[in-house]
C-alpha positions as CSV (number, residue, x, y, z in Angstrom):
1,M,18.5,79.4,30.5
2,N,21.4,77.7,28.4
3,D,24.6,78.3,29.9
4,K,27.2,76.7,27.4
5,G,30.1,78.6,27.1
6,F,31.9,78.4,23.7
7,T,34.4,80.3,21.3
8,L,33.5,82.3,18.1
9,W,36.4,82.5,16.6
10,F,36.4,85.5,13.8
11,T,39.3,85.2,11.4
12,G,39.9,86.9,7.8
13,L,41.9,90.1,6.2
14,S,41.9,93.7,8.2
15,G,38.8,95.5,6.9
16,S,37.0,91.8,6.2
17,G,34.5,93.3,8.9
18,K,35.5,90.7,12.1
19,S,35.5,93.3,14.6
20,T,31.8,94.8,13.3
21,L,30.5,91.6,13.1
22,A,31.5,91.1,16.5
23,Q,29.5,94.1,18.0
24,Y,26.6,93.3,15.9
25,L,25.9,89.6,17.2
26,T,26.6,90.7,20.9
27,P,23.7,92.7,21.6
28,I,21.6,89.1,19.8
29,L,23.4,86.8,21.9
30,K,22.9,89.0,25.1
31,E,19.2,88.7,24.2
32,R,19.3,85.1,24.2
33,G,20.8,85.3,27.5
34,K,24.5,84.5,26.9
35,K,27.0,86.3,28.6
36,V,29.2,87.8,25.7
37,E,32.8,89.2,25.8
38,V,34.4,90.3,22.8
39,L,38.4,90.0,22.2
40,D,39.2,92.1,20.0
41,G,42.9,92.2,18.1
42,D,43.8,95.9,18.4
43,E,42.4,95.6,22.1
44,I,44.1,92.7,23.0
45,R,47.4,94.1,21.4
46,E,47.3,97.1,22.9
47,N,46.4,95.7,26.8
48,L,47.3,91.9,26.8
49,S,50.5,91.6,23.6
50,K,51.7,95.1,23.7
51,G,55.9,95.4,22.9
52,L,54.5,92.6,20.3
53,G,55.4,93.0,16.7
54,F,54.3,91.8,13.7
55,S,57.0,88.7,12.5
56,K,55.4,85.4,12.6
57,E,56.3,84.3,16.1
58,D,55.2,87.7,17.5
59,R,51.6,87.1,15.5
60,D,51.7,83.5,17.0
61,T,52.1,84.5,20.4
62,N,49.3,87.0,20.4
63,I,47.1,84.4,18.8
64,R,47.8,82.1,21.3
65,R,47.1,84.6,24.3
66,I,43.9,85.3,22.7
67,G,43.0,81.8,22.5
68,Y,43.6,81.5,26.0
69,V,41.7,84.1,27.5
70,A,38.8,82.6,24.6
71,N,39.2,79.5,26.4
72,L,39.2,80.7,30.0
73,L,35.9,82.4,29.2
74,S,34.4,79.7,27.4
75,R,35.2,76.6,29.6
76,N,33.2,79.1,32.6
77,G,29.5,79.5,30.4
78,C,30.6,82.5,28.6
79,V,30.6,83.2,24.4
80,A,34.1,84.1,24.0
81,I,33.7,86.0,19.9
82,T,37.2,86.9,19.1
83,A,38.1,89.3,16.1
84,A,41.5,88.8,15.3
85,I,43.1,88.4,11.8
86,S,44.9,85.5,12.8
87,P,46.7,84.7,9.5
88,Y,48.1,81.2,10.3
89,S,45.9,78.0,9.7
90,S,48.1,75.8,12.2
91,V,47.9,78.3,15.0
92,R,43.8,78.5,14.7
93,D,43.9,74.8,14.7
94,E,46.2,74.6,17.7
95,I,43.7,76.6,19.4
96,R,41.2,75.1,18.0
97,A,42.6,71.7,20.1
98,K,43.0,73.5,23.1
99,T,39.7,74.9,23.6
100,A,37.7,72.8,26.3
101,A,34.4,74.6,25.0
102,A,32.9,74.3,21.6
103,F,35.1,76.1,19.0
104,V,33.2,77.8,15.7
105,E,35.6,79.3,13.1
106,V,33.7,81.8,11.3
107,Y,35.5,82.7,8.2
108,V,34.9,86.6,7.5
109,E,35.8,86.8,3.8
110,A,36.1,90.0,1.4
111,P,37.9,90.2,-1.4
112,L,41.1,92.1,-1.2
113,E,39.8,94.9,-3.5
114,V,36.9,95.3,-1.2
115,V,39.3,95.4,2.3
116,E,41.1,97.9,0.5
117,E,38.1,100.2,-0.5
118,R,37.2,100.1,3.4
119,D,40.7,101.0,4.6
120,T,40.0,104.0,6.6
121,K,43.2,103.8,8.4
122,G,45.3,103.9,5.2
123,L,47.1,100.5,6.2
124,Y,47.1,98.9,3.0
125,K,47.7,102.1,1.1
126,K,51.3,102.0,2.9
127,A,51.9,98.3,3.0
128,R,51.6,98.7,-0.8
129,A,54.0,101.4,-0.7
130,G,56.3,99.3,1.4
131,E,56.2,101.7,4.6
132,I,54.5,98.7,6.4
133,K,56.5,95.4,6.7
134,N,55.2,91.8,7.1
135,F,51.1,93.2,6.3
136,T,48.7,90.3,6.1
137,G,47.3,90.1,2.6
138,I,50.0,92.3,0.7
139,S,53.5,90.7,2.2
140,D,52.4,88.5,4.3
141,P,50.4,85.5,3.7
142,Y,46.6,85.0,5.2
143,E,45.9,81.5,5.0
144,A,41.8,81.2,4.5
145,P,40.1,78.3,6.7
146,A,40.2,74.6,4.8
147,S,36.9,74.4,6.8
148,A,35.4,76.7,9.0
149,E,32.3,76.2,10.3
150,V,30.4,79.0,8.9
151,T,31.5,81.2,6.2
152,V,30.5,84.7,5.7
153,H,30.9,87.1,2.6
154,T,31.0,90.6,4.1
155,G,31.6,92.1,0.3
156,T,28.2,90.6,-1.0
157,E,26.1,90.0,1.9
158,S,24.5,92.3,4.6
159,I,25.6,92.5,8.3
160,E,22.4,90.9,9.0
161,E,22.6,88.1,6.5
162,S,26.2,87.6,7.6
163,A,25.0,87.5,11.1
164,Q,21.8,84.8,10.4
165,K,24.6,82.5,9.5
166,V,26.3,82.3,12.7
167,V,23.1,82.5,14.2
168,N,21.5,79.4,12.3
169,Y,25.0,77.8,12.4
170,L,24.6,78.0,16.7
171,E,21.5,76.9,16.8
172,S,21.9,74.0,14.9
173,Q,24.4,72.7,17.2
174,G,22.4,73.8,20.5
175,L,24.7,76.4,21.7
176,L,21.8,78.8,21.4
177,G,18.6,77.9,23.3
């Protein structure tokens, strides 16, 4: 059994498919003998970062907390899958540098018009109406990765195609046996 842990860091706009892809990949990785934990951005905010707002400082703190937990898991042989917007490249780079195990950044790319169509919670509509301040992609920046290990295009690819890209990369790096 391949017991190397690693971090799969999914980044992308709200509604791009990060959580959906994380949940889809989890049983695939488990079937390959991996221990997997998904660190979902919404769940972390509720349980580990309650009380934080959406200022740049609070977002950075939240992402650093996710990175810390992902590092603990991955260095102990678990696959830590993060599914959080993580909009700022400098903080993602900081976490990459501090991660002891392999760090695989996956850019879950979807155009703004696609994520707005998928917006079941109505967040983009509220942000465009000025009801939500500091909303990533509308009134706050999203810094796309300059050189993610894997880029998936969820606006044009099926979930199977996107997941296969991730699996292919992990296999090519010897992270999946």
